[in-house]
C-alpha positions in Angstrom: -8.7 -30.3 20.7 -11.2 -27.3 21.2 -10.0 -24.4 19.1 -11.3 -21.0 19.2 -10.7 -20.3 15.5 -11.7 -16.5 15.8 -9.0 -16.2 18.5 -6.4 -18.4 16.3 -6.8 -16.0 13.5 -6.7 -12.8 15.2 -3.5 -13.9 16.6 -1.9 -14.2 13.4 -2.3 -18.0 12.9 -4.6 -19.6 10.4 -6.7 -22.8 10.1 -5.1 -25.3 7.5 -6.3 -28.4 5.9 -4.1 -30.3 8.4 -6.1 -31.3 11.5 -4.2 -30.1 14.8 -1.6 -27.8 12.6 -1.8 -24.2 11.9 0.5 -21.8 10.2 1.6 -18.4 11.6 1.6 -15.2 9.5 4.0 -12.2 9.8 3.5 -9.4 7.9 6.2 -7.1 6.7 5.0 -3.5 6.7 6.2 -1.7 3.3 7.9 -5.3 2.5 11.3 -4.1 3.8 13.3 -6.0 6.5 16.8 -6.6 7.7 18.2 -9.8 6.4 19.0 -11.2 9.9 15.3 -11.9 10.7 15.6 -14.7 8.2 17.9 -16.8 10.5 14.9 -16.9 13.3 12.3 -17.5 10.6 14.2 -20.5 9.4 14.6 -21.7 12.9 10.8 -21.4 13.8 10.1 -23.4 10.5 12.6 -26.1 11.2 11.8 -26.3 14.9 8.3 -26.1 14.8 6.9 -26.1 11.3 7.4 -28.2 8.5 10.8 -26.7 7.5 8.8 -24.5 4.7 8.2 -20.6 4.4 5.6 -19.2 2.0 6.0 -15.8 0.8 2.7 -14.3 0.7 1.2 -12.0 -2.0 0.9 -9.3 0.3 4.6 -9.3 1.4 4.6 -11.5 4.6 5.6 -14.9 5.6 3.5 -17.8 6.2 5.2 -20.7 8.2 3.0 -23.9 8.0 3.0 -27.3 9.6 2.8 -25.9 13.4 1.1 -28.0 16.1 -1.4 -25.7 17.5 -0.1 -26.9 21.0 2.8 -24.8 20.0 1.4 -21.5 19.4 2.5 -19.7 22.5 6.0 -21.1 22.3 6.1 -19.9 18.6 4.6 -16.5 19.6 7.4 -16.1 22.0 10.2 -17.2 19.7 8.9 -14.8 16.8 8.9 -11.8 19.2 12.3 -10.4 18.0 11.1 -10.4 14.5 7.9 -8.4 15.4 9.9 -5.8 17.3 12.4 -5.8 14.5 9.6 -5.0 11.9 8.0 -2.6 14.3 4.6 -4.2 14.0 2.1 -2.7 16.0 0.7 -5.3 18.6 -1.6 -5.6 21.8 0.6 -7.8 24.3 4.3 -8.8 23.8 4.9 -12.3 23.3 1.3 -13.0 22.4 1.4 -12.5 18.8 -0.4 -9.4 17.2 -3.7 -8.6 16.0 -4.0 -9.8 12.4 -7.4 -10.5 11.3 -9.0 -8.1 9.0 -6.7 -5.0 7.6 -4.1 -6.5 5.7 -0.2 -5.9 5.5 0.6 -2.5 3.9 2.7 -3.5 0.9 5.0 -1.3 -1.2 7.3 -1.7 -4.2 11.1 -1.2 -3.7 10.7 2.7 -3.7 13.4 5.4 -4.2 15.9 3.5 -1.9 16.7 1.4 -5.0 14.6 2.3 -7.9 15.6 5.3 -9.9 12.0 5.6 -11.3 10.5 5.8 -7.7 9.4 9.5 -6.8 9.5 8.7 -2.8 10.3 6.2 -0.2 7.5 3.9 -0.1 8.7 1.8 2.7 8.8 4.6 5.1 5.4 5.8 4.1 4.0 2.5 4.3 5.3 2.2 7.9 3.5 5.6 8.9 0.4 4.0 7.3 1.1 0.7 9.7 1.4 2.9 12.8 -1.7 4.8 12.2 -3.8 1.8 11.5 -3.1 -1.2 13.2 -4.3 -3.2 15.0 -7.9 -3.3 13.1 -10.3 -5.9 12.5 -11.9 -4.4 9.3 -11.0 -5.9 5.8 -8.9 -3.2 4.2 -6.2 -3.6 1.8 -3.5 -0.7 1.0 -0.4 -0.7 -1.4 2.0 1.7 -2.2 4.1 2.2 -5.4 6.7 4.7 -6.3 5.5 5.7 -9.8 2.7 5.2 -12.5 4.5 2.1 -13.5 2.7 0.3 -10.5 4.9 -2.8 -9.8 3.1 -3.3 -6.7 -0.3 -3.4 -8.4 -1.8 -0.8 -6.3 -5.0 -0.7 -8.6 -6.1 -3.9 -7.2 -6.2 -2.4 -3.7 -9.1 -0.8 -1.8 -6.4 2.1 -1.6 -3.6 2.5 -4.0 -1.1 5.2 -3.6 1.2 6.2 -6.6 4.0 8.4 -6.2 4.2 11.6 -8.3 6.5 14.7 -8.6 5.9 18.0 -10.1 8.9 18.4 -12.3 10.9 21.5 -12.0 12.6 23.1 -15.0 15.6 25.1 -15.2 15.9 26.6 -18.6 19.3 27.9 -18.2 20.5 24.4 -18.1 18.5 23.1 -21.2 20.4 22.3 -24.0 17.5 21.9 -26.2 18.3 18.3 -26.9 14.7 17.2 -26.5 15.5 14.0 -25.0 12.8 14.7 -22.2 10.2 15.4 -24.9 10.8 12.4 -27.1 10.9 10.4 -23.9 7.5 11.7 -22.4 5.9 11.1 -26.0 7.0 7.5 -26.2 6.7 6.2 -22.5 4.3 8.7 -20.8 1.4 11.1 -21.7 3.2 13.4 -24.3 2.8 16.4 -21.6 6.1 18.0 -23.0 6.3 20.1 -26.3 9.3 22.3 -27.5 8.5 26.0 -28.4 11.3 28.5 -29.1 13.9 26.2 -28.3 12.9 25.4 -24.9 10.5 22.7 -23.5 7.1 23.8 -22.2 5.1 21.1 -19.8 1.3 21.0 -19.9 0.3 20.6 -16.1 -3.1 18.8 -17.3 -1.3 16.3 -19.3 1.4 15.5 -16.7 0.9 12.6 -14.3 4.0 13.3 -12.5 5.9 10.2 -13.3 9.5 11.9 -13.4 10.5 10.4 -16.6 11.7 13.8 -17.9 14.0 13.9 -14.8 15.6 10.6 -15.6 16.1 11.2 -19.2 17.6 14.8 -19.0 21.3 14.6 -19.6 22.1 18.1 -18.0 19.7 18.0 -14.8 17.4 20.7 -16.4 14.7 18.6 -14.8 14.5 17.8 -11.0 11.9 16.4 -8.7 9.9 18.7 -6.7 10.8 19.0 -3.0 7.2 18.5 -2.0 5.8 14.8 -2.2 2.7 14.3 -4.2 0.8 11.2 -4.5 -2.1 9.9 -6.5 -4.5 8.1 -4.5 -6.8 5.6 -6.4 -9.5 3.6 -4.8 -11.9 0.5 -4.5 -9.9 -2.0 -6.6 -10.6 -5.4 -5.8 -10.2 -9.2 -6.8 -12.5 -11.9 -5.2 -15.3 -13.9 -6.5 -17.6 -11.0 -7.6 -17.0 -8.2 -10.0 -13.4 -7.8 -9.6 -12.2 -4.2 -11.0 -9.3 -1.8 -11.1 -9.4 1.0 -8.6 -10.1 4.3 -10.1 -8.2 7.8 -9.5 -9.7 9.6 -6.6 -7.3 12.5 -5.8 -4.2 13.4 -7.8 -1.5 15.6 -6.4 -2.5 14.8 -2.7 0.0 14.9 0.3 0.6 12.2 2.7 -1.0 13.6 5.7 -4.3 13.8 3.8 -3.9 10.2 2.5 -3.4 8.9 6.1 -6.4 11.0 7.2 -8.3 9.7 4.6 -7.9 6.1 5.2 -8.7 6.7 8.9 -12.1 8.2 7.9 -12.9 5.4 5.9 -12.6 3.1 9.0 -15.5 5.3 10.4 -17.4 5.0 7.0 -16.9 1.1 7.0 -18.8 0.9 10.6 -21.6 2.8 9.3 -22.0 1.0 5.9 -20.7 -2.5 6.4 -22.9 -5.4 6.0 -23.9 -6.7 9.6 -24.1 -10.0 8.3 -20.7 -10.2 6.5 -19.1 -13.5 7.2 -16.5 -12.7 10.1 -17.0 -9.2 9.6 -15.3 -8.9 6.5 -16.5 -6.9 3.3 -14.6 -5.3 0.7 -15.1 -1.4 1.1 -16.1 -1.3 -2.8 -19.4 -3.2 -2.0 -20.2 -0.5 0.5 -19.3 2.3 -1.9 -21.5 0.5 -4.5 -24.4 0.7 -1.8 -23.9 4.0 -0.5 -22.8 5.9 -3.6 -19.6 7.5 -4.1 -20.8 10.9 -3.2 -21.5 9.6 0.6 -18.2 7.9 0.5 -16.5 11.2 -0.8 -18.3 13.0 2.3 -17.2 10.6 5.0 -13.5 10.2 3.6 -12.9 14.0 3.1 -14.3 15.0 6.6 -11.7 17.3 8.3 -9.1 16.7 5.4 -7.4 20.1 4.7 -6.1 19.3 1.0 -3.4 21.2 -0.6 -3.9 23.6 -3.2 -2.5 21.1 -5.6 -5.0 18.6 -4.9 -7.7 17.5 -7.8 -10.7 15.6 -6.5 -12.6 13.6 -8.8 -16.3 14.9 -8.8 -17.6 11.4 -10.0 -16.5 7.9 -10.4 -18.0 5.1 -12.3 -16.1 1.7 -12.1 
């Protein structure tokens, strides 16, 4: 069988150890999907695969054991799932462009979790619509709070939810539950002075722990959505590292623009001899320097008045 492996992988299939067999990969933007899609995934696995489904680390499904001659039939069969997940694609019934940029993953967010500061799945879908399809190797993950359940600091871009806590002193009963909680579970940004709570903005990381702990609703989350954007985390064979803070108190539209700008930066700085055109952005930043990356990333970005950009980063 003569197989074009580049075309194979671009069509969301992968090369496997079993000769003549492939596996289809279905990404799930934001990690959220309707349960009805499981029935079709089961049908594909049982009729065309080996009856198993692997749940990937990036919140997708991989169905192995598919004969390469059946790829088109599988593409047509899986189309309702692709449409239901609102995955960007080039041609209906021909799969979708999957090589390069990875699925935008997310924790469960504030639809369920009381600690989350925003709807992670909804923001992940906005990013999906902005960046896909794209061949470049970029990993993005969103988490609702600094607990970082999604391991956002192991990604090229990690987006951590923040809130600017709003304090109503008239509802405060001076119980100090928020102060004690902030000291034990966060950064100690709250203090108690003259029977009222004082918040240190420099220490505050916008976690929202004070909001969750207050028994009278004296603390509430801000209407405006803020985020901490961390960059250039990676695993891999060489020099794995955690992402470092890039911008605090940044807004959604600025984050999307920064990510799109980074694709332009990649075209300028990627190693032209990188295997399959894939290279972690962090290696490019190591070569060009953080200041050069920052210049590209922030081009035409209108940051809000709260935003704090790191002058320098040393990984």
